[in-house]
C-alpha positions in Angstrom: -3.0 3.8 24.7 -1.8 4.0 20.8 -5.1 3.8 18.7 -4.2 2.3 14.8 -7.4 4.5 13.1 -6.9 4.0 9.8 -4.1 2.3 7.6 -3.8 0.7 4.1 -3.6 -3.1 5.9 -7.1 -1.8 6.9 -8.6 -1.2 4.4 -7.8 2.3 3.4 -5.1 5.0 2.3 -3.8 6.7 5.4 -1.6 6.6 9.5 -4.4 7.9 11.6 -3.4 7.0 14.7 -5.0 8.6 18.3 -2.3 8.3 21.4 -4.1 8.6 25.0 -2.4 10.3 27.6 -3.2 10.8 31.4 -4.3 14.8 30.5 -4.0 15.1 26.4 -5.6 13.0 23.5 -3.7 12.9 20.4 -4.6 12.9 17.1 -1.7 12.4 14.6 -2.7 12.5 10.5 -6.6 12.4 10.9 -6.5 12.3 6.8 -8.2 9.5 4.6 -7.5 8.6 0.9 -8.7 5.3 -1.2 -6.4 5.4 -4.3 -8.6 7.5 -7.2 -7.3 5.0 -9.3 -5.8 2.3 -9.1 -5.8 -1.3 -12.0 -8.1 1.7 -14.3 -10.3 0.8 -11.6 -12.3 3.6 -9.1 -12.1 1.8 -5.3 -14.6 -0.2 -5.3 -18.0 -0.1 -3.3 -16.7 -2.2 -0.6 -13.8 -0.6 -0.2 -15.6 2.9 0.2 -18.0 1.8 3.1 -15.0 0.7 4.9 -14.0 4.4 4.1 -16.5 5.8 5.3 -16.3 3.9 8.5 -12.7 4.7 9.4 -13.3 8.5 7.6 -16.4 8.3 11.5 -13.9 6.9 13.7 -11.4 9.9 12.7 -14.1 12.9 13.5 -15.0 10.9 16.8 -11.5 10.7 17.9 -11.6 14.6 16.9 -14.2 15.5 18.7 -13.0 14.8 21.8 -9.1 15.5 20.8 -7.0 18.5 22.5 -4.0 18.3 20.5 -3.9 17.5 16.5 -0.3 16.6 15.0 -0.4 16.7 10.8 3.2 14.9 9.3 2.7 17.2 6.0 -0.2 17.9 3.9 -0.3 14.6 1.9 -4.7 14.3 1.0 -4.5 11.1 2.6 -2.8 12.7 6.0 -4.9 15.9 6.2 -8.7 16.7 6.1 -9.1 18.9 2.9 -11.4 21.8 1.2 -11.3 20.1 -2.0 -11.9 16.6 -0.6 -12.9 14.2 -3.4 -15.3 11.7 -2.5 -13.0 9.0 -0.8 -11.6 11.5 1.6 -12.0 13.8 4.7 -13.5 17.0 4.0 -13.1 20.2 6.3 -17.1 20.8 6.2 -17.9 17.3 7.7 -14.9 18.8 10.7 -16.8 18.7 14.0 -17.4 22.3 15.4 -14.4 22.4 19.0 -11.5 21.1 16.0 -10.9 24.9 15.7 -10.0 24.9 20.1 -7.7 22.1 19.1 -3.6 23.0 19.6 -2.4 21.5 16.4 1.4 21.1 15.9 2.3 20.7 12.1 5.1 20.3 9.7 7.0 23.9 8.6 5.6 25.5 5.6 8.8 25.1 4.1 9.1 22.4 1.0 5.7 23.2 0.1 4.4 22.9 -3.5 2.0 25.6 -4.6 -1.3 22.8 -3.6 0.3 22.0 -0.4 1.1 25.7 0.9 -2.3 25.9 0.4 -3.7 22.7 2.2 -1.8 23.8 5.2 -3.1 28.1 4.2 -6.6 26.4 4.7 -6.3 25.0 8.5 -3.8 27.5 9.4 -7.5 29.4 8.5 -9.4 27.0 10.4 -7.0 26.9 13.8 -5.4 30.7 13.4 -2.5 30.7 16.6 -3.6 27.3 17.3 -1.5 25.6 15.0 1.9 26.1 15.4 5.1 25.0 13.4 6.5 22.5 15.8 9.5 20.8 13.8 12.7 20.5 16.1 9.7 21.3 18.9 9.5 19.8 22.0 6.4 20.5 24.7 5.8 18.3 27.7 5.1 14.8 26.5 5.3 16.2 23.1 8.6 15.9 20.4 8.4 16.7 16.5 11.5 15.3 14.1 13.0 18.0 12.1 11.7 17.8 8.6 12.7 14.4 7.1 12.4 13.7 3.1 9.3 12.2 2.4 11.3 8.9 1.0 14.6 8.8 0.0 16.6 12.5 0.4 17.6 12.7 -3.2 13.1 11.9 -4.3 12.5 15.5 -4.4 9.6 14.5 -3.0 8.9 17.2 0.2 9.4 16.5 3.5 7.3 15.2 6.2 7.7 16.0 10.3 7.7 13.6 12.9 5.9 12.9 16.4 7.4 11.3 20.0 4.7 10.8 22.3 6.2 9.7 26.3 3.0 7.2 27.6 2.4 5.9 30.6 4.0 2.5 29.6 6.5 3.5 26.8 7.5 6.0 24.7 5.4 6.5 20.9 6.8 7.7 17.9 4.6 8.5 14.7 7.2 8.2 11.3 4.5 9.2 8.5 6.1 8.2 4.9 9.5 8.4 5.9 9.0 4.8 3.6 12.7 3.4 5.5 14.5 4.8 2.6 17.1 7.5 4.8 19.6 6.2 7.1 19.6 9.1 8.1 15.9 9.4 9.6 16.3 6.0 10.7 18.8 7.1 13.2 16.8 10.1 14.3 13.8 7.2 14.8 15.9 4.7 16.8 18.1 7.8 19.0 14.4 8.8 20.0 14.1 5.0 21.8 11.2 4.4 21.0 8.9 1.1 23.0 6.3 1.3 19.5 6.7 2.0 15.9 4.6 2.9 13.6 6.1 3.8 9.8 5.6 3.9 6.3 7.1 1.4 4.5 8.8 1.1 1.1 6.1 1.7 -1.7 6.5 -1.8 -3.8 4.6 -1.3 -6.3 6.1 1.3 -7.5 7.7 0.2 -11.0 10.2 3.4 -10.5 11.4 1.9 -7.2 15.4 1.2 -8.0 17.0 -2.5 -6.5 19.1 0.1 -4.9 16.0 1.8 -3.2 14.6 -1.7 -2.7 17.8 -3.2 -0.8 18.1 0.0 1.2 14.6 0.2 2.7 14.9 -3.7 4.0 18.1 -2.7 5.3 16.5 0.1 7.2 13.4 -2.0 8.5 15.9 -4.7 9.7 17.7 -2.3 11.9 14.6 -1.3 12.7 13.5 -4.0 14.0 16.8 -5.0 16.2 16.6 -1.8 17.9 12.6 -1.0 18.8 10.8 -3.5 20.5 7.1 -3.3 18.5 7.6 -1.9 14.9 4.7 -1.7 12.9 4.8 -1.0 8.8 2.1 -0.1 6.7 1.2 2.0 4.5 2.6 2.4 1.1 3.9 -0.9 2.2 0.5 -2.8 1.9 -0.9 -1.5 -0.5 0.2 -4.4 -3.0 0.4 -8.4 -2.2 4.4 -8.0 -2.3 3.9 -5.9 0.4 2.0 -8.0 3.1 5.1 -10.9 1.6 8.1 -8.5 2.2 6.6 -7.6 5.8 5.9 -11.3 6.6 9.7 -11.9 5.5 10.9 -9.8 7.6 9.5 -11.5 10.7 11.4 -14.7 10.0 14.4 -12.9 9.5 13.8 -11.3 12.5 12.9 -14.3 14.6 9.5 -12.4 15.9 6.7 -10.3 14.5 6.9 -7.0 12.4 3.4 -6.1 12.6 1.2 -4.2 10.1 -1.6 -2.0 11.4 -4.4 -4.2 11.2 -2.1 -6.8 13.3 -1.4 -5.1 15.8 -4.8 -3.9 15.7 -6.2 -7.4 16.2 -7.9 -7.1 13.4 -7.7 -9.3 10.3 -5.6 -7.8 6.7 -7.9 -6.0 4.5 -5.5 -5.0 1.3 -8.7 -4.0 -0.5 -6.3 -1.5 -2.8 -4.0 -4.3 -3.6 -7.5 -6.5 -3.8 -9.1 -3.8 -6.3 -9.3 -6.2 -9.4 -10.4 -9.0 -7.2 -13.0 -7.1 -6.2 -14.5 -6.0 -9.2 -14.6 -9.9 -10.7 -16.3 -10.7 -7.2 -18.9 -8.2 -7.1 -19.6 -5.7 -10.0 -20.1 -2.9 -10.2 -23.3 -1.4 -11.9 -22.3 1.8 -14.6 -22.6 5.3 -13.0 -22.2 4.1 -9.8 -19.7 6.0 -8.8 -20.9 9.3 -10.0 -24.0 8.9 -9.2 -22.6 7.9 -4.6 -19.8 11.4 -5.6 -23.4 13.4 -6.9 -24.7 12.3 -2.9 -22.1 12.8 -1.5 -22.0 16.2 -2.9 -25.9 17.0 -1.4 -25.2 15.7 1.8 
């Protein structure tokens, strides 16, 4: 069984899910963030409340997990030692976290910050944390490192996860952004029935028209080969992304989901709607400072 716990269409920056197998409960990318500043504004209290609920849901999933997967070490995908008030701190992890089997992207091609985050998790998990790139272990398989976005973007790499469930194959394709054809080839070759992937970051001005076309063509290719395609994360940080997803469904002739769609929930693009929320419910001066101080004291 697949449960998506957090994603942009559900109100937060995340791509966390849990896959329940007969003898394993696998949590992939247990991290959450809110986009620290967007439109010059800190997260609205409405989004912060949703973020807290999803953070608690991730912790609950980790309570009875047997395995945890880290596709890469960005702050919306892993617990952090120096988490901001809107992220998941390692200090709030359940005691049993140290005993989990951990499958991790390797330490290759990491920046100093990412390497420090990986090291912090390694210190928590010790020998239970294994570099998993290219590894197959029972029902779990992991890709070699693939680009975090376009292959020439110099934004590092990520690791994809393939899970053999009783009723089909699931692939978690974190932060690929549909911008590398070779990654899409690998994903299709894995023959998944369901794929959860990060779509393109249409909200970024630096995303060229060429890359936008690449992402669209790769999305069409995925949807033509895979029965259930769920695209979220970077894609759903803007209203444009939601419209792009709906246009893709119309082009394919069947639904291509976001995470909220798949989970039967209403879409809550709270980051994209941040300005509107500030207009709808004004935030008192000093509110965020008080919230951060309260979080620090807990």
